C-alpha positions as YAML, in Angstrom:
chain: A
units: angstrom
residues:
- id: 1
  name: UNK
  ca: [82.31, 113.14, 110.71]
- id: 2
  name: UNK
  ca: [85.59, 115.07, 111.09]
- id: 3
  name: UNK
  ca: [87.22, 112.23, 113.01]
- id: 4
  name: UNK
  ca: [90.97, 111.92, 112.69]
- id: 5
  name: UNK
  ca: [92.64, 109.01, 110.93]
- id: 6
  name: UNK
  ca: [96.23, 108.04, 110.26]
- id: 7
  name: UNK
  ca: [96.69, 106.59, 106.76]
- id: 8
  name: UNK
  ca: [99.82, 104.67, 105.78]
- id: 9
  name: UNK
  ca: [100.89, 106.16, 102.44]
- id: 10
  name: UNK
  ca: [103.67, 104.51, 100.44]
- id: 11
  name: UNK
  ca: [102.99, 106.45, 97.24]
- id: 12
  name: UNK
  ca: [101.70, 103.35, 95.47]
- id: 13
  name: UNK
  ca: [98.37, 102.39, 93.95]
- id: 14
  name: UNK
  ca: [96.83, 100.69, 96.97]
- id: 15
  name: UNK
  ca: [97.76, 103.18, 99.67]
- id: 16
  name: UNK
  ca: [96.65, 106.11, 97.51]
- id: 17
  name: UNK
  ca: [93.28, 104.45, 96.96]
- id: 18
  name: UNK
  ca: [92.90, 103.96, 100.72]
- id: 19
  name: UNK
  ca: [93.84, 107.60, 101.32]
- id: 20
  name: UNK
  ca: [91.14, 108.71, 98.89]
- id: 21
  name: UNK
  ca: [88.59, 106.43, 100.53]
- id: 22
  name: UNK
  ca: [89.35, 107.73, 104.02]
- id: 23
  name: UNK
  ca: [88.98, 111.31, 102.82]
- id: 24
  name: UNK
  ca: [85.74, 110.48, 101.00]
- id: 25
  name: UNK
  ca: [84.38, 109.05, 104.24]
- id: 26
  name: UNK
  ca: [84.97, 112.39, 105.92]
- id: 27
  name: UNK
  ca: [88.04, 111.66, 108.02]
- id: 28
  name: UNK
  ca: [90.57, 114.35, 108.83]
- id: 29
  name: UNK
  ca: [93.53, 112.51, 107.34]
- id: 30
  name: UNK
  ca: [97.11, 112.44, 108.52]
- id: 31
  name: UNK
  ca: [99.33, 110.56, 106.07]
- id: 32
  name: UNK
  ca: [102.36, 108.60, 107.24]
- id: 33
  name: UNK
  ca: [105.21, 107.41, 105.02]
- id: 34
  name: UNK
  ca: [108.49, 105.69, 105.80]
- id: 35
  name: UNK
  ca: [111.99, 106.15, 104.47]
- id: 36
  name: UNK
  ca: [113.18, 102.72, 105.53]
- id: 37
  name: UNK
  ca: [116.11, 102.25, 103.17]
- id: 38
  name: UNK
  ca: [113.95, 100.85, 100.39]
- id: 39
  name: UNK
  ca: [115.47, 100.32, 96.97]
- id: 40
  name: UNK
  ca: [112.55, 102.16, 95.37]
- id: 41
  name: UNK
  ca: [112.76, 105.30, 97.49]
- id: 42
  name: UNK
  ca: [111.41, 107.37, 94.59]
- id: 43
  name: UNK
  ca: [108.02, 106.27, 95.96]
- id: 44
  name: UNK
  ca: [108.50, 108.83, 98.73]
- id: 45
  name: UNK
  ca: [108.51, 111.65, 96.18]
- id: 46
  name: UNK
  ca: [105.20, 110.28, 94.91]
- id: 47
  name: UNK
  ca: [103.85, 110.10, 98.47]
- id: 48
  name: UNK
  ca: [104.73, 113.75, 99.11]
- id: 49
  name: UNK
  ca: [103.09, 114.82, 95.85]
- id: 50
  name: UNK
  ca: [99.96, 112.77, 96.54]
- id: 51
  name: UNK
  ca: [99.62, 114.08, 100.09]
- id: 52
  name: UNK
  ca: [99.98, 117.66, 98.85]
- id: 53
  name: UNK
  ca: [97.61, 117.23, 95.90]
- id: 54
  name: UNK
  ca: [94.94, 115.52, 97.97]
- id: 55
  name: UNK
  ca: [95.09, 118.08, 100.75]
- id: 56
  name: UNK
  ca: [95.76, 115.92, 103.79]
- id: 57
  name: UNK
  ca: [95.83, 117.62, 107.16]
- id: 58
  name: UNK
  ca: [99.37, 116.50, 107.86]
- id: 59
  name: UNK
  ca: [102.06, 114.28, 106.35]
- id: 60
  name: UNK
  ca: [105.10, 112.80, 108.04]
- id: 61
  name: UNK
  ca: [107.96, 110.85, 106.46]
- id: 62
  name: UNK
  ca: [109.61, 108.82, 109.22]
- id: 63
  name: UNK
  ca: [113.18, 107.52, 108.74]
- id: 64
  name: UNK
  ca: [113.77, 103.90, 109.82]
- id: 65
  name: UNK
  ca: [116.92, 102.02, 108.90]
- id: 66
  name: UNK
  ca: [115.56, 98.61, 107.92]
- id: 67
  name: UNK
  ca: [118.43, 98.37, 105.43]
- id: 68
  name: UNK
  ca: [120.73, 97.65, 108.38]
- id: 69
  name: UNK
  ca: [118.73, 94.46, 108.99]
- id: 70
  name: UNK
  ca: [118.58, 93.40, 105.34]
- id: 71
  name: UNK
  ca: [116.85, 90.14, 104.53]
- id: 72
  name: UNK
  ca: [114.82, 91.52, 101.63]
- id: 73
  name: UNK
  ca: [115.39, 92.39, 97.99]
- id: 74
  name: UNK
  ca: [113.96, 95.81, 98.82]
- id: 75
  name: UNK
  ca: [116.55, 96.60, 101.51]
- id: 76
  name: UNK
  ca: [119.60, 94.54, 100.43]
- id: 77
  name: UNK
  ca: [121.22, 95.31, 97.08]
- id: 78
  name: UNK
  ca: [122.85, 91.87, 97.00]
- id: 79
  name: UNK
  ca: [119.41, 90.25, 96.67]
- id: 80
  name: UNK
  ca: [117.86, 90.67, 93.23]
- id: 81
  name: UNK
  ca: [114.26, 91.74, 92.80]
- id: 82
  name: UNK
  ca: [112.54, 88.70, 91.24]
- id: 83
  name: UNK
  ca: [111.06, 89.22, 87.79]
- id: 84
  name: UNK
  ca: [109.17, 85.93, 87.61]
- id: 85
  name: UNK
  ca: [106.42, 84.53, 89.79]
- id: 86
  name: UNK
  ca: [107.58, 81.95, 92.33]
- id: 87
  name: UNK
  ca: [106.10, 79.72, 95.01]
- id: 88
  name: UNK
  ca: [106.02, 80.82, 98.64]
- id: 89
  name: UNK
  ca: [106.87, 84.16, 100.20]
- id: 90
  name: UNK
  ca: [108.96, 86.18, 97.70]
- id: 91
  name: UNK
  ca: [112.35, 87.82, 98.24]
- id: 92
  name: UNK
  ca: [110.64, 91.24, 98.27]
- id: 93
  name: UNK
  ca: [109.05, 90.50, 101.65]
- id: 94
  name: UNK
  ca: [110.53, 92.90, 104.22]
- id: 95
  name: UNK
  ca: [110.71, 91.21, 107.64]
- id: 96
  name: UNK
  ca: [108.07, 92.60, 110.03]
- id: 97
  name: UNK
  ca: [107.57, 95.73, 107.90]
- id: 98
  name: UNK
  ca: [103.83, 96.18, 108.43]
- id: 99
  name: UNK
  ca: [104.17, 95.42, 112.13]
- id: 100
  name: UNK
  ca: [106.77, 98.18, 112.45]
- id: 101
  name: UNK
  ca: [104.79, 100.62, 110.30]
- id: 102
  name: UNK
  ca: [101.51, 100.04, 112.12]
- id: 103
  name: UNK
  ca: [103.23, 100.38, 115.50]
- id: 104
  name: UNK
  ca: [104.53, 103.83, 114.61]
- id: 105
  name: UNK
  ca: [101.15, 104.76, 113.09]
- id: 106
  name: UNK
  ca: [99.58, 103.71, 116.38]
- id: 107
  name: UNK
  ca: [101.93, 106.00, 118.30]
- id: 108
  name: UNK
  ca: [101.04, 108.96, 116.09]
- id: 109
  name: UNK
  ca: [97.35, 108.10, 116.36]
- id: 110
  name: UNK
  ca: [97.61, 108.34, 120.15]
- id: 111
  name: UNK
  ca: [99.32, 111.71, 119.93]
- id: 112
  name: UNK
  ca: [96.66, 113.00, 117.52]
- id: 113
  name: UNK
  ca: [93.71, 111.43, 119.28]
- id: 114
  name: UNK
  ca: [92.91, 109.50, 116.10]
- id: 115
  name: UNK
  ca: [90.88, 106.33, 116.59]
- id: 116
  name: UNK
  ca: [91.35, 104.92, 113.08]
- id: 117
  name: UNK
  ca: [94.41, 103.69, 111.21]
- id: 118
  name: UNK
  ca: [94.10, 102.84, 107.51]
- id: 119
  name: UNK
  ca: [96.40, 100.46, 105.64]
- id: 120
  name: UNK
  ca: [96.24, 99.38, 101.99]
- id: 121
  name: UNK
  ca: [96.87, 95.65, 102.29]
- id: 122
  name: UNK
  ca: [95.04, 93.05, 100.19]
- id: 123
  name: UNK
  ca: [94.77, 89.30, 100.68]
- id: 124
  name: UNK
  ca: [93.45, 88.65, 97.16]
- id: 125
  name: UNK
  ca: [95.79, 90.02, 94.47]
- id: 126
  name: UNK
  ca: [99.01, 90.27, 96.46]
- id: 127
  name: UNK
  ca: [102.50, 88.81, 96.75]
- id: 128
  name: UNK
  ca: [101.83, 86.36, 99.56]
- id: 129
  name: UNK
  ca: [103.21, 88.47, 102.39]
- id: 130
  name: UNK
  ca: [102.11, 87.16, 105.82]
- id: 131
  name: UNK
  ca: [101.51, 90.71, 107.11]
- id: 132
  name: UNK
  ca: [98.85, 91.38, 104.49]
- id: 133
  name: UNK
  ca: [96.37, 88.81, 105.80]
- id: 134
  name: UNK
  ca: [93.12, 89.54, 107.66]
- id: 135
  name: UNK
  ca: [94.39, 87.50, 110.61]
- id: 136
  name: UNK
  ca: [97.33, 89.87, 111.00]
- id: 137
  name: UNK
  ca: [95.17, 93.00, 110.83]
- id: 138
  name: UNK
  ca: [92.76, 91.61, 113.44]
- id: 139
  name: UNK
  ca: [95.63, 90.58, 115.70]
- id: 140
  name: UNK
  ca: [97.28, 93.99, 115.48]
- id: 141
  name: UNK
  ca: [94.02, 95.74, 116.28]
- id: 142
  name: UNK
  ca: [93.71, 93.63, 119.43]
- id: 143
  name: UNK
  ca: [97.28, 94.51, 120.36]
- id: 144
  name: UNK
  ca: [96.59, 98.20, 119.72]
- id: 145
  name: UNK
  ca: [93.77, 98.21, 122.21]
- id: 146
  name: UNK
  ca: [95.80, 96.32, 124.81]
- id: 147
  name: UNK
  ca: [98.96, 98.39, 124.52]
- id: 148
  name: UNK
  ca: [97.72, 101.98, 124.43]
- id: 149
  name: UNK
  ca: [96.27, 104.48, 126.86]
- id: 150
  name: UNK
  ca: [93.43, 105.08, 124.41]
- id: 151
  name: UNK
  ca: [92.55, 101.41, 124.40]
- id: 152
  name: UNK
  ca: [92.82, 101.00, 128.17]
- id: 153
  name: UNK
  ca: [90.64, 104.07, 128.72]
- id: 154
  name: UNK
  ca: [87.94, 102.65, 126.44]
- id: 155
  name: UNK
  ca: [88.66, 104.74, 123.34]
- id: 156
  name: UNK
  ca: [88.89, 101.91, 120.86]
- id: 157
  name: UNK
  ca: [91.43, 102.00, 118.04]
- id: 158
  name: UNK
  ca: [90.38, 100.40, 114.76]
- id: 159
  name: UNK
  ca: [92.72, 99.23, 112.03]
- id: 160
  name: UNK
  ca: [90.90, 99.54, 108.73]
- id: 161
  name: UNK
  ca: [92.00, 97.64, 105.63]
- id: 162
  name: UNK
  ca: [89.29, 98.48, 103.07]
- id: 163
  name: UNK
  ca: [91.07, 96.69, 100.22]
- id: 164
  name: UNK
  ca: [91.63, 93.44, 102.10]
- id: 165
  name: UNK
  ca: [89.06, 91.46, 100.09]
- id: 166
  name: UNK
  ca: [89.36, 93.35, 96.78]
- id: 167
  name: UNK
  ca: [91.11, 92.26, 93.62]
- id: 168
  name: UNK
  ca: [93.53, 94.73, 92.09]
- id: 169
  name: UNK
  ca: [90.97, 95.44, 89.36]
- id: 170
  name: UNK
  ca: [88.32, 96.24, 91.97]
- id: 171
  name: UNK
  ca: [90.80, 98.50, 93.74]
- id: 172
  name: UNK
  ca: [91.52, 100.37, 90.49]
- id: 173
  name: UNK
  ca: [87.80, 100.84, 89.84]
- id: 174
  name: UNK
  ca: [87.28, 102.07, 93.39]
- id: 175
  name: UNK
  ca: [90.09, 104.59, 93.00]
- id: 176
  name: UNK
  ca: [88.78, 105.82, 89.68]
- id: 177
  name: UNK
  ca: [85.35, 106.36, 91.26]
- id: 178
  name: UNK
  ca: [87.07, 108.43, 93.97]
- id: 179
  name: UNK
  ca: [89.01, 110.53, 91.46]
- id: 180
  name: UNK
  ca: [92.46, 109.05, 92.12]
- id: 181
  name: UNK
  ca: [95.17, 110.10, 89.66]
- id: 182
  name: UNK
  ca: [97.14, 106.89, 89.30]
- id: 183
  name: UNK
  ca: [99.65, 108.49, 86.94]
- id: 184
  name: UNK
  ca: [101.50, 110.00, 89.92]
- id: 185
  name: UNK
  ca: [101.66, 106.78, 91.94]
- id: 186
  name: UNK
  ca: [104.76, 104.55, 92.04]
- id: 187
  name: UNK
  ca: [104.35, 100.82, 92.74]
- id: 188
  name: UNK
  ca: [107.46, 99.33, 91.13]
- id: 189
  name: UNK
  ca: [109.99, 97.65, 93.43]
- id: 190
  name: UNK
  ca: [112.89, 98.87, 91.31]
- id: 191
  name: UNK
  ca: [111.59, 102.09, 89.81]
- id: 192
  name: UNK
  ca: [114.08, 104.44, 88.21]
- id: 193
  name: UNK
  ca: [115.06, 107.70, 89.90]
- id: 194
  name: UNK
  ca: [112.49, 109.46, 87.73]
- id: 195
  name: UNK
  ca: [109.76, 107.03, 88.78]
- id: 196
  name: UNK
  ca: [109.63, 104.83, 85.68]
- id: 197
  name: UNK
  ca: [108.49, 101.27, 86.38]
- id: 198
  name: UNK
  ca: [110.40, 98.16, 85.32]
- id: 199
  name: UNK
  ca: [107.24, 96.36, 84.21]
- id: 200
  name: UNK
  ca: [108.55, 92.94, 85.29]
- id: 201
  name: UNK
  ca: [108.65, 92.80, 89.11]
- id: 202
  name: UNK
  ca: [105.81, 91.25, 91.08]
- id: 203
  name: UNK
  ca: [104.29, 94.62, 91.97]
- id: 204
  name: UNK
  ca: [104.36, 95.75, 88.33]
- id: 205
  name: UNK
  ca: [102.75, 92.52, 87.14]
- id: 206
  name: UNK
  ca: [99.92, 92.82, 89.67]
- id: 207
  name: UNK
  ca: [99.40, 96.47, 88.81]
- id: 208
  name: UNK
  ca: [99.36, 95.82, 85.04]
- id: 209
  name: UNK
  ca: [96.87, 93.00, 85.43]
- id: 210
  name: UNK
  ca: [94.68, 95.16, 87.64]
- id: 211
  name: UNK
  ca: [94.33, 97.88, 85.03]
- id: 212
  name: UNK
  ca: [93.76, 95.31, 82.26]
- id: 213
  name: UNK
  ca: [91.03, 93.48, 84.18]
- id: 214
  name: UNK
  ca: [89.42, 96.76, 85.22]
- id: 215
  name: UNK
  ca: [89.29, 97.87, 81.60]
- id: 216
  name: UNK
  ca: [91.09, 101.08, 82.52]
- id: 217
  name: UNK
  ca: [94.01, 102.58, 80.57]
- id: 218
  name: UNK
  ca: [97.26, 102.04, 82.47]
- id: 219
  name: UNK
  ca: [98.88, 105.45, 83.10]
- id: 220
  name: UNK
  ca: [102.09, 103.93, 84.47]
- id: 221
  name: UNK
  ca: [105.35, 105.19, 82.98]
- id: 222
  name: UNK
  ca: [107.55, 102.23, 82.09]
- id: 223
  name: UNK
  ca: [111.27, 102.15, 81.37]
- id: 224
  name: UNK
  ca: [111.77, 101.99, 77.63]
- id: 225
  name: UNK
  ca: [114.55, 100.38, 75.66]
...
């Protein structure tokens, strides 16, 4: 195939699985990560390691100061990361994050001549974020083809979300089949500087349950004591 694709890579379980899938499908992969002022910025170290280990064609880490906007437990230290499940959209939702990320991915895709953008969102085992739904992905793809030279000139841009209908367990099994090393991924919303997970935030709970239901040993390093 040798077509180019931009893959959003946070350094977590889902985005790493999507990266592996894109590479397995024969895409020439360009990984894109964001230093947006997130509390768990150790994930960026994981993203760099993953990109290097998996041999992507290129990897960019783009700085965006979403911390200056606040409004999320991930970008405002005065808002605690919840450790119990709650109704509605949780405090870890970052306003418009996936819209911003996909917009920048779209810009890089135009520069590269890449007609595919991959994102690791799921609408099954997820935290209830509105920008992880199929409706959002479809709407952004329509926007992408309206707002770009590629789209106007008939070179369609597709936004691919291969995990959108998968449970976390199914995602884990997919990654294992693709040879993903989950021990180097960081999903925790308040991971330590060395990458150890808290084990209690929403992301940790979903990740733990995914490995349990998949029947796969959880390689995550958790904070002890």
